[in-house]
Phi, psi and omega in degrees: 000145182292139176271147168236165179275136184266101177060221177250026186286337189090352183268147180234143175192157172298164182279000176249127179249165180252122180271130188259016184293337181270348184295123188056023173241266171297333181243142179281180188298312182300309182295322180297316178293323180295319178290321178300314178296316181300312182299313184295319179297334174271003173097008175291131180229357180252117187240126187241115184235196183194156185297331185266347182296144176066031185053040181086006183240357178300320178300322185296316181288326177293318175302314174312307183297321183279355184298130182091346178229013184308321185289353176259358183247152174254121179247118173252131170233180184215157174221159179124349171237128180252141176259140180296147179296147186259106171288173180301322182286331178290322177296320179296315177299322174296313179301320177290330176295316179304321183291322178298315178298332181291330183254341180219077187299341178288345177284355184306317184295319181293316181293325177298319180298316180295321185289327180306324187290348180270003182242144180242111182273175176055039186266065187258080179228163176292327175292316180295315175306311183288320179295316187297308185300320183295313179298319178296314177300315179297308184294330179274356179061040180220165177256003175201137175258148184285318179226137175235119183254143159297121192271114181057047192277149181269179178297327188297332185295336180293344181258001179274073185300328182286325178292318179296318172301320181296322177294319172306318180296327177291329175293309179305318179285354177083010177275340176223130179279316180228127172274142183217184179229125173248117188201178170293156181306326185286328175287323176298312184299319179293318178299318178292316177308316182277351183050054183292128176260149005271012190296105179243006181224136185238127173236143191196150174291133184208127178227180188290342171272345180225089179252032187295326178293331187304318179299320174296319183286326181288333184248010184277169177294142177304154177116333182286151168259126189246119182230123184255132174244173181053049185293336181277337172073009182094167188301313187297314181295322177297313181302308184297320175297318179303321181293324179288320181294325181286323173300317180292317183300330181276349184282110186288352181272348180285154177299128188305325178291323177284324173304317181298316179297317177294338184299317183267078186271058174286174179303319180294324174293322177296320187291313179308314179298301189302304186295320177288326170301325180281322187275318194284119176060039175238346186089344175286130189264325181223140178240142188234092171279159174266117188218101176263352182262131186304318183295327175289325181294319183291322180297317179294320174300311176303321183290327179277323181288324194211068178296143171270358183254136171272171183310312179303313189294314178304316183299320179297317184288322176300320176297318177295323181287319184287326179294319181295328181286345175081000000 
């Protein structure tokens, strides 16, 4: 995949990143290492993790995997959500939960509710920041993270001048290259409008039905790093998106070449549409799906590296999807 420059950060990476939220959480060690290796072999170099992912252990496995190739990778991590320490019985319960999901995927909702109780959100204090960055550096086996995001931050964080100044000092000290904000679109838009310092990277949920941040990204001052996550938006949005695309394919007024491409709506074609609707002509620089299966990684890489849709077709599809969303 071709690399691009990420804002004015000096960092370069392909536009497809690897989300590490499932590492040592939903996925065990063997499956996680297999997915990381497949992503690396396919040319992915942007890895997005967090202090809380994998119940606090995702960073450690990523650091282990990247040892000896750290200088080739862009690492983004986050702080502000604390994971409860994992005792022996909790680790056993986690392994059991993976087995349950393997045979009963419908149990995911129930298990997610149980897992949520093991995290403490909105932990935006200077002591938490200082402890988190030291833990992140140690587990990632590096002396500097490329991007450090406030994790799932509310609007109120934008008023915490002392915390923001502390993040700025981490940049000055060389422990962090770029400080950023991971939040909902309205919080991102406010931070950019106010030009909150030192925040120069923005991460946000973005799918084909909600491209609100794309307008902010495209028309904001140069220099920001724009990272979209959760591009598929969940099962309901995927189903709705497929329905709209099938309706487009049946529309005889549509260009025949585009109808033919939409007619074969296999997973690879669907990935091509979703990822390029988000990336192309939006100002968004990197998109991060959660992809632990090798076939999904390959399909997403192919979509970004070798799209079957031209710019006009992607614009036409985007207009239909956004219009359907109302």
